C-alpha positions as CSV (number, residue, x, y, z in Angstrom):
1,M,-132.0,-106.4,68.9
2,R,-132.6,-106.0,72.6
3,K,-134.6,-103.1,73.8
4,R,-133.6,-101.1,76.9
5,N,-135.0,-98.3,78.9
6,K,-133.0,-95.4,77.5
7,L,-136.2,-93.2,77.5
8,A,-136.2,-92.0,81.1
9,A,-132.8,-90.4,80.9
10,M,-133.5,-89.0,77.4
11,L,-136.8,-87.4,78.6
12,L,-135.1,-85.8,81.6
13,A,-132.3,-84.4,79.6
14,T,-134.7,-83.0,77.0
15,V,-136.9,-81.4,79.6
16,M,-133.9,-79.8,81.3
17,V,-132.3,-78.5,78.1
18,L,-135.3,-77.5,76.1
19,G,-137.8,-76.6,78.7
20,L,-141.5,-77.1,78.6
21,A,-143.6,-74.2,77.2
22,G,-147.3,-73.8,76.8
23,T,-148.3,-77.3,78.0
24,A,-150.8,-78.2,80.6
25,F,-149.7,-80.5,83.5
26,A,-151.5,-82.5,86.1
27,S,-150.1,-82.7,89.6
28,E,-147.0,-84.7,90.1
29,N,-146.2,-84.9,86.4
30,G,-149.1,-86.9,85.3
31,G,-150.8,-88.0,88.5
32,Y,-154.1,-88.4,86.9
33,S,-156.8,-90.3,88.8
34,D,-157.6,-92.7,86.0
35,I,-154.1,-94.1,85.1
36,S,-153.0,-95.8,88.3
37,G,-152.5,-99.5,87.6
38,H,-153.3,-99.0,83.9
39,W,-151.0,-101.0,81.6
40,G,-149.9,-97.7,79.9
41,E,-149.3,-95.8,83.1
42,E,-145.5,-95.3,82.6
43,Y,-145.9,-94.4,79.0
44,I,-148.6,-91.9,79.9
45,K,-146.5,-90.3,82.6
46,N,-143.6,-90.0,80.2
47,V,-145.5,-88.2,77.5
48,V,-147.2,-85.9,80.1
49,E,-143.9,-85.1,81.7
50,L,-142.4,-84.2,78.3
51,G,-145.5,-82.1,77.5
52,L,-146.5,-84.0,74.4
53,I,-150.1,-85.1,75.3
54,D,-152.4,-83.2,77.6
55,G,-154.9,-84.7,79.9
56,K,-158.6,-84.5,79.1
57,T,-159.2,-82.7,82.3
58,A,-157.1,-81.4,85.2
59,T,-157.5,-84.8,86.9
60,T,-158.2,-87.3,84.1
61,F,-156.2,-88.6,81.1
62,A,-158.9,-90.8,79.6
63,P,-156.3,-93.6,78.6
64,D,-158.9,-95.8,76.9
65,E,-160.6,-93.1,74.8
66,N,-159.8,-92.8,71.2
67,M,-156.8,-90.7,70.2
68,T,-157.9,-87.9,67.9
69,R,-156.1,-86.8,64.7
70,A,-155.6,-83.4,66.2
71,D,-154.1,-84.6,69.5
72,L,-151.7,-87.0,67.6
73,V,-150.4,-84.3,65.3
74,L,-150.1,-81.9,68.2
75,A,-148.0,-84.5,70.2
76,L,-145.7,-85.0,67.2
77,Y,-145.4,-81.3,66.6
78,R,-144.4,-80.6,70.2
79,L,-141.8,-83.4,69.9
80,A,-140.4,-81.9,66.7
81,Q,-140.2,-78.5,68.4
82,K,-138.1,-79.9,71.2
83,S,-135.9,-81.6,68.7
84,G,-135.4,-78.3,66.8
85,K,-136.8,-79.8,63.7
86,V,-139.9,-77.6,63.0
87,T,-139.3,-76.1,59.6
88,G,-141.5,-74.9,56.9
89,S,-145.1,-73.6,57.0
90,I,-148.0,-72.8,54.7
91,S,-149.3,-69.3,54.3
92,A,-153.0,-70.1,54.4
93,N,-155.2,-72.5,56.4
94,P,-156.9,-74.8,53.8
95,F,-159.0,-76.6,56.4
96,T,-162.4,-75.1,57.2
97,D,-162.7,-77.3,60.3
98,V,-159.4,-76.2,61.9
99,P,-160.3,-72.8,63.6
100,D,-157.8,-70.1,64.0
101,G,-157.9,-70.3,67.8
102,A,-157.4,-74.0,68.1
103,K,-154.3,-75.0,70.0
104,Y,-153.6,-77.7,67.4
105,K,-153.8,-75.3,64.4
106,D,-150.0,-74.7,64.0
107,A,-149.4,-78.4,64.4
108,V,-151.8,-79.4,61.7
109,L,-150.6,-76.8,59.2
110,W,-146.9,-77.7,59.9
111,A,-147.6,-81.5,59.5
112,S,-149.7,-80.9,56.4
113,S,-147.0,-78.7,54.8
114,Q,-144.4,-81.5,55.5
115,S,-146.7,-84.2,54.0
116,I,-146.8,-86.0,57.3
117,V,-150.5,-86.0,57.4
118,N,-153.2,-85.3,54.8
119,G,-156.6,-83.8,55.1
120,T,-159.7,-86.0,54.8
121,G,-160.8,-83.8,51.9
122,D,-159.7,-80.7,50.0
123,T,-160.9,-78.4,52.8
124,T,-161.4,-80.8,55.8
125,F,-159.1,-82.3,58.4
126,E,-161.6,-83.8,60.9
127,P,-159.5,-83.0,63.9
128,N,-161.7,-84.9,66.3
129,A,-161.9,-88.1,64.2
130,P,-160.2,-91.2,65.8
131,V,-156.9,-92.4,64.4
132,E,-156.8,-96.0,63.0
133,R,-153.8,-98.2,63.7
134,Q,-152.8,-98.3,60.0
135,A,-153.1,-94.5,59.9
136,I,-150.8,-93.9,62.9
137,A,-148.2,-96.1,61.3
138,K,-148.3,-93.9,58.2
139,I,-148.3,-90.6,60.1
140,L,-145.4,-91.7,62.4
141,N,-143.5,-92.9,59.4
142,G,-143.8,-89.5,57.7
143,F,-142.8,-87.8,61.0
144,A,-139.8,-90.0,61.6
145,A,-138.6,-89.6,58.0
146,R,-138.7,-85.8,58.2
147,L,-136.8,-85.8,61.5
148,A,-134.2,-88.2,60.0
149,G,-133.8,-86.1,56.9
150,A,-134.9,-89.1,54.7
151,E,-137.3,-89.2,51.9
152,E,-138.9,-92.4,53.3
153,L,-138.3,-95.0,55.9
154,R,-138.9,-98.7,55.1
155,S,-138.1,-102.1,56.6
156,S,-136.4,-104.7,54.3
157,E,-137.9,-107.4,56.5
158,D,-141.4,-108.8,56.0
159,V,-143.1,-109.1,59.4
160,L,-146.7,-108.8,58.3
161,S,-147.2,-112.2,56.6
162,S,-147.6,-114.0,60.0
163,Y,-150.7,-111.9,60.9
164,P,-154.0,-113.6,60.0
165,D,-155.8,-110.2,59.1
166,V,-153.1,-108.7,57.0
167,D,-155.6,-108.6,54.1
168,Q,-157.6,-106.0,56.0
169,L,-154.9,-103.3,55.4
170,E,-155.8,-100.6,52.9
171,S,-153.8,-100.7,49.7
172,W,-151.6,-97.7,50.8
173,A,-150.9,-99.1,54.2
174,P,-148.7,-102.3,54.1
175,A,-145.3,-100.7,53.8
176,F,-146.0,-98.3,56.6
177,M,-147.5,-101.0,58.9
178,N,-144.7,-103.3,58.1
179,W,-142.2,-100.6,59.1
180,A,-144.0,-99.8,62.4
181,V,-144.3,-103.4,63.4
182,A,-140.7,-104.3,62.4
183,S,-139.6,-101.3,64.5
184,E,-141.7,-102.6,67.5
185,Y,-143.5,-99.3,67.7
186,I,-146.8,-101.1,67.1
187,S,-147.5,-104.6,68.5
188,G,-150.2,-107.1,67.7
189,S,-153.6,-106.6,69.2
190,D,-155.8,-109.1,71.0
191,G,-155.6,-112.5,69.4
192,G,-152.3,-111.7,67.7
193,K,-153.9,-109.7,65.0
194,L,-152.9,-106.5,63.3
195,D,-156.3,-105.0,63.6
196,P,-155.3,-102.3,61.1
197,Q,-158.6,-100.5,61.0
198,G,-159.0,-100.5,64.8
199,N,-158.9,-97.2,66.6
200,V,-155.8,-96.2,68.6
201,T,-156.5,-95.3,72.3
202,R,-154.7,-92.5,74.0
203,A,-152.7,-94.9,76.1
204,E,-151.7,-96.8,73.0
205,A,-150.7,-93.6,71.2
206,A,-148.5,-92.8,74.3
207,A,-146.8,-96.2,74.1
208,I,-146.2,-95.9,70.4
209,I,-144.6,-92.4,70.7
210,C,-142.5,-93.5,73.7
211,R,-141.2,-96.6,71.8
212,Y,-140.3,-94.4,68.8
213,M,-138.4,-91.9,71.1
214,D,-136.6,-94.7,72.9
215,D,-135.5,-96.1,69.5
216,S,-134.4,-92.7,68.1
217,S,-132.5,-91.5,71.2
218,T,-129.1,-92.7,70.0
219,G,-127.9,-89.6,68.2
220,D,-127.9,-87.9,64.8
221,A,-127.3,-90.3,61.8
222,S,-126.2,-87.3,59.7
223,K,-122.9,-87.0,61.7
224,D,-121.8,-90.4,60.3
225,D,-120.5,-91.3,56.8
226,A,-121.8,-94.6,55.6
227,R,-118.9,-94.7,53.1
228,N,-121.0,-96.6,50.6
229,G,-120.2,-94.5,47.5
230,N,-119.1,-95.7,44.1
231,S,-116.3,-94.1,42.0
232,I,-113.8,-96.0,44.1
233,G,-110.9,-96.3,41.7
234,E,-108.4,-99.2,41.5
235,K,-107.4,-99.2,45.2
236,E,-109.8,-99.7,48.0
237,L,-109.3,-100.0,51.8
238,L,-112.4,-101.9,53.1
239,V,-112.8,-101.4,56.9
240,V,-114.8,-104.3,58.3
241,S,-116.6,-103.8,61.6
242,F,-119.4,-105.5,63.5
243,G,-121.2,-102.2,63.7
244,T,-123.5,-100.3,66.1
245,S,-126.9,-98.5,65.7
246,Y,-125.8,-95.7,68.1
247,N,-125.4,-93.1,65.4
248,E,-123.1,-90.5,67.1
249,N,-120.9,-93.2,68.7
250,R,-120.6,-95.0,65.3
251,A,-119.2,-91.7,63.9
252,A,-116.8,-91.3,66.8
253,T,-115.5,-94.8,66.9
254,I,-115.8,-96.7,63.6
255,G,-115.8,-93.3,61.7
256,G,-112.7,-92.3,63.7
257,I,-110.8,-95.4,62.7
258,E,-111.9,-95.0,59.1
259,G,-110.8,-91.4,59.1
260,A,-107.3,-92.3,60.6
261,L,-106.9,-95.0,57.9
262,E,-107.9,-92.5,55.1
263,K,-105.2,-90.0,56.3
264,A,-102.6,-92.8,56.3
265,F,-103.5,-94.3,52.9
266,T,-103.5,-91.6,50.2
267,G,-104.6,-93.0,46.9
268,Y,-107.0,-95.5,48.5
269,S,-110.8,-95.0,48.7
270,V,-111.9,-96.1,52.2
271,R,-115.2,-98.0,52.3
272,R,-117.2,-99.6,55.0
273,G,-118.7,-103.1,55.5
274,F,-120.6,-104.3,58.6
275,T,-120.9,-107.9,59.6
276,A,-124.1,-107.5,61.7
277,D,-127.1,-107.5,59.3
278,I,-129.5,-106.7,62.2
279,I,-127.7,-103.4,62.8
280,I,-127.7,-102.6,59.1
281,E,-131.5,-103.2,59.0
282,H,-132.0,-101.2,62.2
283,V,-130.2,-98.1,60.9
284,L,-132.0,-98.4,57.5
285,R,-135.4,-98.7,59.1
286,R,-134.9,-95.9,61.6
287,D,-132.7,-93.5,59.8
288,G,-133.0,-94.3,56.1
289,V,-129.2,-94.8,55.9
290,K,-127.9,-97.8,54.0
291,I,-124.7,-99.4,55.3
292,D,-123.2,-102.2,53.2
293,N,-122.7,-105.6,54.6
294,V,-119.4,-107.3,53.7
295,Q,-120.8,-109.1,50.7
296,E,-122.4,-105.9,49.3
297,A,-119.2,-103.9,49.9
298,L,-117.1,-106.5,48.1
299,Q,-119.6,-106.6,45.2
300,R,-119.4,-102.8,45.1
301,A,-115.7,-103.0,44.9
302,K,-115.8,-105.6,42.1
303,D,-118.4,-103.6,40.2
304,N,-116.2,-100.4,40.4
305,G,-113.1,-102.2,39.0
306,V,-111.1,-102.3,42.1
307,K,-107.8,-104.2,41.5
308,E,-106.0,-103.8,44.8
309,L,-108.1,-104.6,47.8
310,L,-106.9,-104.0,51.3
311,V,-109.2,-105.3,54.1
312,Q,-108.7,-104.1,57.7
313,P,-111.0,-105.5,60.4
314,T,-111.6,-103.6,63.5
315,H,-112.3,-106.8,65.5
316,L,-110.5,-107.1,68.8
317,M,-109.4,-110.7,68.2
318,N,-109.1,-113.4,65.6
319,G,-112.3,-115.1,66.8
320,Y,-115.3,-116.3,64.9
321,E,-116.0,-113.0,63.2
322,Y,-112.5,-112.8,61.9
323,G,-112.7,-116.4,60.8
324,D,-116.0,-115.8,59.0
325,L,-114.4,-112.8,57.2
326,R,-111.4,-114.8,56.0
327,K,-113.6,-117.6,54.8
328,E,-115.8,-115.2,52.9
329,L,-112.8,-113.7,51.1
330,E,-111.0,-117.0,50.5
331,D,-114.1,-118.9,49.3
332,N,-115.9,-116.3,47.3
333,W,-113.7,-113.4,46.2
334,A,-110.1,-114.5,45.8
335,D,-110.4,-114.5,42.0
336,D,-112.2,-111.1,41.7
337,F,-109.3,-108.8,42.5
338,E,-105.7,-108.8,41.4
339,T,-104.5,-108.7,45.0
340,I,-106.3,-109.0,48.4
341,R,-104.3,-108.1,51.5
342,I,-105.7,-108.3,55.0
343,G,-104.6,-106.6,58.2
344,A,-104.6,-108.3,61.6
345,P,-107.2,-107.7,64.3
346,L,-106.4,-105.3,67.1
347,L,-105.0,-107.8,69.6
348,T,-102.8,-110.2,67.7
349,S,-99.1,-109.8,68.6
350,D,-97.3,-109.4,71.9
351,K,-96.6,-105.8,71.0
352,D,-100.4,-105.3,70.4
353,F,-101.2,-106.2,74.0
354,T,-98.5,-103.9,75.4
355,D,-99.7,-101.0,73.2
356,V,-103.4,-101.5,73.8
357,A,-102.8,-101.8,77.5
358,L,-100.9,-98.5,77.5
359,A,-103.8,-97.0,75.5
360,L,-106.4,-98.2,78.0
361,V,-104.4,-96.7,80.9
362,E,-103.9,-93.3,79.1
363,A,-107.6,-93.1,78.3
364,A,-108.6,-93.5,81.9
365,A,-105.7,-91.5,83.4
366,S,-108.0,-88.6,84.4
367,F,-109.9,-91.0,86.8
368,D,-106.9,-92.7,88.3
369,D,-106.4,-91.1,91.8
370,G,-105.0,-94.2,93.5
371,K,-108.3,-95.0,95.2
372,T,-110.2,-95.9,92.1
373,A,-110.6,-99.3,90.4
374,I,-110.7,-98.9,86.6
375,C,-112.8,-101.7,85.1
376,Y,-113.0,-102.4,81.4
377,M,-115.9,-104.5,80.1
378,G,-115.4,-106.5,77.0
379,H,-118.0,-108.5,75.0
380,G,-116.7,-112.0,75.4
381,T,-117.0,-115.0,73.1
382,E,-117.3,-118.7,73.2
383,A,-114.4,-119.0,70.9
384,A,-111.0,-119.8,72.2
385,A,-110.0,-116.2,71.4
386,N,-111.8,-115.2,74.5
387,G,-108.5,-115.7,76.3
388,I,-107.4,-112.2,75.2
389,Y,-109.3,-110.7,78.2
390,A,-107.4,-112.8,80.8
391,R,-104.1,-112.0,78.9
392,M,-104.9,-108.3,78.9
393,Q,-105.5,-108.5,82.7
394,E,-102.0,-110.1,83.0
395,E,-100.5,-107.4,80.8
396,L,-101.8,-104.6,83.0
397,K,-100.8,-106.2,86.2
398,A,-97.3,-107.0,84.9
399,A,-97.0,-103.3,84.0
400,G,-97.8,-102.3,87.5
401,Y,-101.4,-101.2,86.9
402,D,-102.9,-103.2,89.8
403,N,-106.0,-101.1,89.9
404,Y,-107.0,-102.0,86.3
405,F,-109.5,-104.9,85.8
406,V,-110.9,-106.6,82.7
407,G,-114.1,-108.7,82.3
408,T,-116.8,-109.5,79.8
409,V,-120.5,-109.3,79.5
410,E,-121.1,-112.6,77.6
411,A,-118.3,-114.9,78.9
412,H,-115.6,-115.1,81.6
413,P,-114.4,-113.3,83.6
414,D,-117.8,-111.9,84.2
415,V,-119.0,-109.0,86.4
416,Q,-119.0,-111.1,89.5
417,D,-115.4,-112.2,88.9
418,V,-114.4,-108.6,88.4
419,L,-116.3,-107.5,91.5
420,R,-114.4,-110.1,93.6
421,M,-111.0,-108.8,92.3
422,V,-112.0,-105.2,93.1
423,Q,-113.1,-106.2,96.6
424,D,-109.7,-107.6,97.3
425,G,-108.3,-104.1,97.1
426,E,-109.1,-101.0,99.1
427,Y,-111.0,-99.0,96.6
428,T,-113.8,-96.5,97.2
429,R,-114.7,-95.7,93.6
430,V,-115.2,-97.7,90.4
431,V,-114.9,-96.3,86.9
432,L,-116.5,-98.4,84.2
433,R,-115.3,-98.2,80.6
434,P,-116.1,-100.5,77.5
435,M,-113.3,-102.6,76.1
436,M,-115.1,-102.6,72.8
437,I,-114.5,-100.7,69.6
438,V,-117.9,-99.1,69.9
439,A,-119.9,-97.9,72.9
440,G,-123.2,-99.3,71.8
441,D,-126.0,-101.4,73.4
442,H,-123.7,-103.4,75.7
443,A,-121.9,-100.3,76.9
444,N,-125.0,-98.2,77.5
445,N,-127.1,-101.0,79.0
446,D,-125.2,-104.0,80.2
447,M,-122.4,-101.8,81.6
448,A,-124.0,-98.3,82.4
449,G,-127.7,-99.2,82.6
450,D,-129.8,-99.0,85.7
451,E,-131.4,-102.4,85.2
452,E,-130.8,-105.2,87.6
453,G,-127.6,-107.1,86.7
454,S,-125.8,-104.3,84.9
455,W,-122.2,-103.6,85.9
456,K,-123.2,-100.2,87.3
457,T,-126.0,-101.8,89.4
458,V,-123.7,-104.6,90.7
459,F,-121.0,-102.3,91.8
460,T,-123.4,-99.7,93.2
461,E,-125.2,-102.4,95.3
462,A,-121.7,-103.5,96.5
463,G,-121.2,-100.0,98.0
464,Y,-119.0,-98.4,95.5
465,E,-119.2,-94.9,94.0
466,V,-119.6,-95.7,90.3
467,V,-118.6,-93.5,87.3
468,T,-119.5,-94.7,83.8
469,D,-117.3,-93.4,80.9
470,I,-119.1,-94.5,77.8
471,K,-116.5,-94.2,75.2
472,G,-115.5,-97.0,72.8
473,L,-112.0,-97.9,72.0
474,G,-112.3,-96.6,68.5
475,E,-112.3,-93.0,69.9
476,I,-108.8,-93.4,71.3
477,E,-106.2,-92.1,68.9
478,G,-103.7,-94.7,70.2
479,I,-106.1,-97.6,69.2
480,Q,-106.7,-95.9,65.8
481,Q,-102.9,-95.8,65.1
482,I,-102.5,-99.5,66.0
483,L,-105.1,-100.4,63.5
484,V,-103.3,-98.1,60.9
485,Q,-100.1,-100.0,61.6
486,H,-101.9,-103.3,61.1
487,A,-103.2,-102.1,57.7
488,Q,-99.7,-100.9,56.7
489,N,-98.4,-104.4,57.6
490,A,-101.2,-106.2,55.9
491,E,-100.3,-109.5,54.2
492,L,-101.6,-111.2,51.1
493,L,-104.7,-113.2,51.9
494,S,-103.1,-116.4,50.8
495,E,-100.0,-115.8,52.9
496,T,-101.3,-114.2,56.1
497,S,-99.6,-115.4,59.3
498,V,-102.6,-114.6,61.5
499,E,-104.4,-117.8,62.7
500,K,-108.1,-118.0,62.2
501,E,-110.6,-119.8,64.3
502,P,-113.3,-121.4,62.2
503,N,-116.9,-120.7,63.3
504,P,-118.6,-124.0,63.8
505,A,-121.9,-122.4,62.9
506,N,-120.5,-121.3,59.5
507,T,-120.1,-124.4,57.4
508,G,-120.3,-122.6,54.2
509,S,-122.9,-125.1,52.9
510,K,-125.8,-123.7,51.0
511,T,-127.6,-127.0,50.5
512,E,-127.5,-128.6,53.9
513,E,-130.9,-128.8,55.5
514,P,-131.3,-127.5,59.0
515,S,-131.5,-130.3,61.6
516,A,-134.9,-130.8,63.2
517,P,-135.2,-129.6,66.8
518,A,-134.8,-132.2,69.5
519,E,-138.0,-133.5,71.0
520,S,-138.8,-132.1,74.4
521,A,-138.1,-134.5,77.2
522,E,-140.8,-135.7,79.5
523,L,-140.5,-136.1,83.3
524,A,-142.6,-138.3,85.6
525,D,-144.8,-136.6,88.2
526,G,-142.7,-135.2,91.0
527,V,-140.6,-132.2,92.1
528,Y,-137.2,-131.6,90.5
529,T,-134.3,-129.1,90.7
530,I,-133.4,-128.0,87.2
531,D,-131.1,-125.6,85.5
532,V,-132.7,-122.7,83.5
533,T,-130.9,-120.9,80.7
534,S,-131.9,-117.2,80.1
535,D,-131.4,-115.3,76.9
536,S,-130.4,-112.3,78.9
537,R,-127.6,-111.8,81.4
538,M,-129.8,-109.1,82.9
539,F,-132.3,-111.8,84.0
540,R,-130.6,-114.6,85.8
541,V,-132.3,-117.6,87.4
542,V,-130.1,-118.8,90.3
543,A,-132.4,-121.6,91.4
544,C,-135.4,-123.4,90.0
545,E,-137.7,-126.0,91.4
546,L,-139.9,-127.7,88.7
547,T,-143.2,-129.4,89.7
548,V,-144.7,-132.0,87.3
549,E,-148.2,-133.1,88.0
550,G,-150.8,-134.7,85.7
551,G,-148.8,-133.7,82.6
552,K,-148.6,-130.1,83.6
553,M,-145.5,-128.3,84.8
554,S,-144.8,-125.2,86.8
555,A,-141.5,-123.7,88.1
556,L,-140.6,-121.8,91.2
557,L,-137.9,-119.4,89.9
558,T,-135.4,-117.7,92.2
559,L,-133.9,-114.6,90.5
560,S,-130.4,-113.2,91.1
561,G,-131.8,-109.7,92.1
562,T,-134.8,-107.7,93.0
563,G,-135.2,-105.6,89.9
564,Y,-138.2,-107.4,88.6
565,T,-141.6,-107.3,90.4
566,Q,-143.9,-109.2,88.0
567,M,-143.7,-111.8,85.3
568,Y,-146.1,-113.0,82.6
569,A,-146.1,-116.2,80.5
570,G,-146.0,-114.5,77.0
571,T,-144.5,-111.4,75.4
572,A,-144.0,-108.0,76.8
573,A,-146.5,-106.5,74.4
574,D,-149.2,-109.0,75.7
575,A,-148.2,-108.4,79.3
576,E,-148.8,-104.6,78.9
577,K,-152.4,-105.2,78.0
578,A,-153.1,-108.3,80.1
579,G,-156.0,-108.0,82.5
580,S,-155.1,-111.2,84.2
581,G,-152.3,-113.7,84.4
582,L,-149.7,-111.3,85.9
583,I,-147.5,-113.1,88.4
584,D,-146.3,-111.1,91.4
585,Y,-143.0,-111.8,93.1
586,V,-142.8,-113.6,96.5
587,E,-139.9,-112.8,98.7
588,N,-138.3,-115.9,100.2
589,A,-136.7,-116.3,103.6
590,K,-133.4,-115.0,102.2
591,G,-134.9,-111.9,100.7
592,A,-134.7,-113.2,97.1
593,Y,-137.5,-112.6,94.7
594,T,-139.3,-115.8,93.5
595,F,-141.9,-116.3,90.8
596,T,-144.1,-119.4,90.2
597,V,-144.6,-119.6,86.4
598,P,-146.2,-122.2,84.0
599,V,-143.8,-124.3,81.9
600,E,-145.2,-125.4,78.6
601,A,-142.2,-127.6,77.5
602,L,-138.6,-128.5,78.3
603,D,-135.5,-127.9,76.2
604,Q,-137.2,-125.2,74.2
605,E,-136.9,-121.4,74.7
606,L,-140.2,-120.2,76.1
607,A,-141.4,-116.6,76.0
608,Y,-141.9,-114.8,79.3
609,A,-142.2,-111.1,80.1
610,A,-140.6,-109.4,83.2
611,L,-141.5,-106.1,84.7
612,G,-138.6,-103.9,85.7
613,S,-138.5,-100.2,84.7
614,R,-140.9,-101.5,82.0
615,W,-141.9,-104.9,80.5
616,F,-139.1,-106.7,78.9
617,D,-139.1,-109.8,76.7
618,R,-137.2,-112.7,78.3
619,G,-136.6,-116.2,77.0
620,L,-136.1,-119.2,79.4
621,T,-135.0,-122.8,78.5
622,F,-135.6,-125.5,81.1
623,E,-132.8,-128.0,80.6
624,S,-134.2,-131.5,81.1
625,A,-130.7,-133.1,81.3
626,T,-130.0,-131.3,84.5
627,A,-133.3,-132.3,86.3
628,E,-132.8,-134.1,89.6
629,A,-135.7,-135.5,91.6
630,K,-136.0,-134.1,95.1
């Protein structure tokens, strides 16, 4: 799942709301003399601004010194205080080496009472001892579990087996280190090793804490109901959604739809199934909450003796996801229930388009002053069902809503298409809203984020006042009621009139061997123009000149914007620590930012890192079929 810089806004909000008490600051919120140009500079500034880690002196942070056990526990204690999660205490201090006057005393006693950290002996804590990498994984895991209200946090994925020194982990450490690495809080050290017994520096500790805060800044999981209980009865209404890891938005959108269906269908037990396994894993790893995938939900229904199964998808269209759901039900579960009925996706009939258009207009009515362009951002798909966005645009225009515009983040019309439509009118303000059931990663980052290429940035740079209203369609009562009607009109699975679009990537074959990757093409020495495919719409290469000389290749990339100032051939984690190999931008005659990067192969996705508000992982593929000699 893509990482975005949610941290800065979260930090500022936390500071403003909760204040900063009893912490020491350097000038200019972390302007220490020894962090300028350091790979961890931004992380350090963030933890200092939030008051989690103090400098060593008034003018130095000592980023490369070892993080001590006391300072780590104190940083987590302060973070827990700001989250309002400091509970419990122990009446006596069992540690003879934790003096009463120490600023970390309360932190150590609290963390010990919560089983977040143990002493090094019955009466010792060793507050000044360094923290090993495997130890910070265990301590952070215990801290995150307490704040999430979970007994423990684990990852269901094995990410450790690829590391050559995994055998150096202590017997108690693998599950904690696997969780921390899978969560991307801890990255590999030099040489791609775990280095579990290596000491954590103060800069590394700052980075780990910031990554944790970034990941956990999407709301309280306890506000959502995973609807994964048993004791279902003979009638079940299974609500199938793609899902989102944004906790509070999940409760407001998917939870809102499920609640509306529950009110309308007395006698039915409403259960949940997500189609995105990556989201299920993320929520489990971060919050300790298990959400069923579709297969698990169906098996739960079967095991509980459900006879009448009603399935209502929250999908916008009958695209690949809807086709996959139908295929799963038809191929594997048709004989396990007395009846299976399935409701239509949100936008299926002519009436659906009319009703949804009205709901979109009513949801944005408070912004519509006649001078404002209301822009809805959908996801988009390569399936033919992507046509729903153009049709919705036509529906809005036919109804007289000329200032409403619809585009997508992953298909067409894209943000540039929408911008051109807006520029054809006389608007001074633009309101951005997601045309998605949930307001998750795409809504918060591709639409409302500050990174180069986001809808917010594109419209701001075009001179518009931009307002972002980050509310998913699932929050809108009118949308909820349309899906209720679809469930009420559900048809037998074998007789449904809704067309399905088979997913070409889902053959259903369990024995077919994956095809071998195509061999990379080779080009003769020379200079070529070539197309470059990026794995992120936030990082677009608008022109590329490839130079081949003596079997080695390099590329002059021209980017679509000026949001990135450095690149690196490798991962973001490696770039953060790299002492050399960082590639600075060069501004061309037209003011565009260019980078000259090494190219290891054609027709394969290559790993690069790009520095914007922080280092981001980016994948680029140089398409040999498009190469033209200059």
